[in-house]
C-alpha angles and dihedrals in degrees: 000000000000091000090062092065121093120252091259092050091048090052091053092047091049093048093049093048094048094048092046093047092048090052094047093048093046092049092046092052094039090233120134116232107223101174133054121192118193122187116204093229104140100012088103089062092060126097118235092271090051092049089050091051092051090049089053091051092049091049090050091050089064090073091052101045133047090224131021118190122191121190106204143157091182110107092209091061099047095084099050094091125055096236126042128195107201119197115197126187116227139174091264096042136285126317128205126217124186116206125184 
């Protein structure tokens, strides 16, 4: 049963199912999928090897999609895409920094 898998294993299963379903639906409708959004939910439950595997998947997605966006608070994941948009909370509101 799905519930018997660890949090990291569930994250990998969820990611694989979502990517596969998106591809199937896009192919069936004949519509190209240009954007991929990945939320970090669950990456924190992965061991270092799992984080490295997810980073490899995200890097590979860049060849399939025009734009890949990763929402992450995990420092190890922040360097897996060529451009980062960092949002930092401050006393006077949030600031945005773009790093390439």
